[in-house]
C-alpha positions as CSV (number, residue, x, y, z in Angstrom):
1,M,-16.1,28.3,6.6
2,A,-15.1,30.4,9.7
3,I,-16.1,27.5,11.9
4,L,-13.9,25.0,10.2
5,E,-11.0,27.4,9.9
6,T,-11.2,28.1,13.6
7,I,-11.5,24.7,14.7
8,Y,-8.6,23.5,12.7
9,S,-6.5,26.5,13.3
10,C,-6.8,26.2,17.1
11,G,-7.5,22.4,17.5
12,L,-10.8,23.2,19.4
13,R,-13.4,21.0,21.0
14,I,-16.8,21.7,19.7
15,S,-17.9,23.0,23.1
16,E,-14.8,25.3,23.1
17,L,-15.8,26.8,19.8
18,C,-19.3,27.4,20.8
19,G,-18.3,29.1,24.0
20,L,-15.8,31.5,22.3
21,V,-16.8,35.2,22.8
22,L,-15.5,38.2,20.9
23,A,-13.4,39.2,24.0
24,D,-11.6,35.8,23.8
25,I,-9.8,36.9,20.5
26,D,-6.6,38.9,20.6
27,W,-6.4,40.2,17.1
28,N,-2.9,41.8,17.4
29,E,-1.2,38.8,19.1
30,Q,-3.2,36.2,17.1
31,Q,-4.2,34.3,20.0
32,V,-7.6,32.9,21.4
33,R,-8.4,32.3,25.1
34,V,-10.1,29.0,25.2
35,R,-12.2,27.6,28.1
36,G,-11.8,23.8,28.1
37,K,-12.9,21.0,30.2
38,G,-12.9,21.6,34.0
39,K,-13.2,25.4,33.2
40,K,-9.4,25.4,32.4
41,E,-8.3,28.3,30.4
42,R,-5.4,28.1,27.9
43,L,-4.1,30.6,25.1
44,V,-3.8,29.1,21.7
45,P,-2.6,30.7,18.4
46,I,-4.9,31.3,15.6
47,G,-3.9,31.7,12.1
48,E,-4.5,34.5,9.8
49,P,-6.8,32.4,7.5
50,A,-9.2,31.7,10.5
51,L,-9.1,35.3,11.5
52,A,-10.0,36.4,8.0
53,A,-12.8,33.8,7.9
54,I,-14.2,35.3,11.1
55,R,-14.2,38.7,9.8
56,D,-15.9,37.5,6.5
57,Y,-18.5,35.6,8.7
58,W,-19.2,38.7,10.7
59,S,-19.6,40.9,7.6
60,T,-22.7,38.8,6.7
61,L,-24.3,39.5,10.1
62,P,-26.9,42.2,10.5
63,Q,-24.9,43.7,13.3
64,A,-21.3,43.1,14.2
65,P,-20.7,41.5,17.6
66,V,-19.2,43.6,20.5
67,G,-17.9,43.0,23.9
68,N,-18.8,39.5,25.2
69,A,-21.1,38.6,22.3
70,P,-20.6,35.0,21.1
71,V,-18.1,34.7,18.1
72,F,-20.4,32.2,16.3
73,L,-24.3,32.8,16.5
74,S,-27.2,30.5,16.2
75,E,-29.5,31.5,13.2
76,T,-32.7,31.3,15.1
77,E,-32.0,33.8,18.0
78,E,-30.1,37.1,17.7
79,A,-26.9,37.2,19.9
80,C,-27.4,33.5,20.9
81,A,-24.2,31.4,20.9
82,L,-24.3,28.5,18.5
83,S,-25.0,25.1,20.2
84,P,-22.8,22.1,19.6
85,R,-25.8,20.3,18.2
86,L,-26.5,23.0,15.8
87,L,-22.9,23.2,14.7
88,Q,-22.9,19.4,13.9
89,Q,-26.1,19.7,11.9
90,R,-24.8,22.7,9.9
91,L,-21.6,20.8,9.1
92,K,-23.5,17.7,7.8
93,K,-25.6,20.1,5.6
94,Y,-22.6,22.0,4.3
95,L,-20.7,18.9,3.6
96,A,-23.5,17.4,1.7
97,V,-23.9,20.6,-0.4
98,A,-20.1,20.4,-1.1
99,G,-20.3,16.8,-2.1
100,L,-17.9,15.8,0.8
101,D,-17.8,13.0,3.2
102,P,-20.8,13.6,5.6
103,Q,-18.7,11.5,8.2
104,L,-16.3,14.4,8.8
105,T,-16.8,15.7,12.2
106,P,-15.4,18.8,14.0
107,H,-13.5,16.4,16.2
108,K,-11.8,14.8,13.3
109,L,-10.5,18.4,12.5
110,R,-9.1,18.5,15.9
111,H,-7.4,15.1,15.4
112,S,-6.0,16.4,12.1
113,Y,-4.7,19.6,13.9
114,A,-2.8,17.4,16.4
115,T,-1.6,14.9,13.8
116,H,-0.4,17.6,11.5
117,M,1.5,19.5,14.3
118,L,3.2,16.4,15.2
119,D,4.1,15.5,11.7
120,A,5.6,19.0,11.3
121,G,7.9,18.4,14.2
122,A,6.0,19.9,17.2
123,D,6.9,18.2,20.4
124,L,4.2,16.1,22.2
125,R,4.2,18.2,25.3
126,S,3.5,21.4,23.3
127,V,0.7,19.7,21.5
128,Q,-0.7,18.5,24.8
129,E,-0.8,22.1,26.0
130,L,-2.4,23.3,22.8
131,L,-5.2,20.6,23.1
132,G,-5.8,21.2,26.7
133,H,-5.2,17.7,27.6
134,A,-4.7,17.1,31.3
135,H,-2.6,13.9,30.8
136,L,0.2,13.3,28.3
137,A,-1.2,9.8,27.6
138,T,-4.2,11.3,25.8
139,T,-2.0,13.1,23.6
140,Q,0.2,10.1,23.0
141,V,-2.5,8.5,20.9
142,Y,-1.5,10.8,18.1
143,T,2.1,9.7,18.1
144,H,0.9,6.2,17.1
145,L,-0.8,7.8,14.1
146,T,2.3,9.6,13.1
147,T,4.5,6.6,13.6
148,E,2.3,4.5,11.3
149,R,2.5,7.1,8.7
150,L,6.3,7.2,9.0
151,K,6.5,3.4,8.6
152,R,4.3,3.5,5.4
153,A,6.5,6.3,3.9
154,Y,9.6,4.2,4.8
155,D,8.2,1.0,3.3
156,S,7.1,2.7,0.1
157,A,10.2,4.9,-0.4
158,H,13.3,3.1,1.0
159,P,15.1,0.8,-1.3
160,R,15.9,-1.7,1.4
161,A,12.6,-1.6,3.1
């Protein structure tokens, strides 16, 4: 749960999530320092539900992480960061147990994050910064999805559509 909350709350790539360490989380400011592609760093907000889920996850560990310990741990090695491949395997397992679509991927949560931000009125440039995209054109893909949704809403709701 903590992994899904964190990916969706921050719009993270899998590799970014796996690279998070305890020192990256600013609990008071509700921000996370993310190391993205090309070793570029950015600060992104993290919601209280994600922070609470991380606290709950840590409460299940034999020892709470400290300092530069990974936020999410591998089950096989103590204090070893979760790998992207292991994260994908875990997600598939939990989706099957929950009876949900096994085609859901962590990257689809990132897409949902971007689309929901734009649907709620966030400007494209801000979403670009939050996602860590180098080029605005990469982020503009999400405007097409949002425009299509608006067209469907118009077609289904407007009396003269």
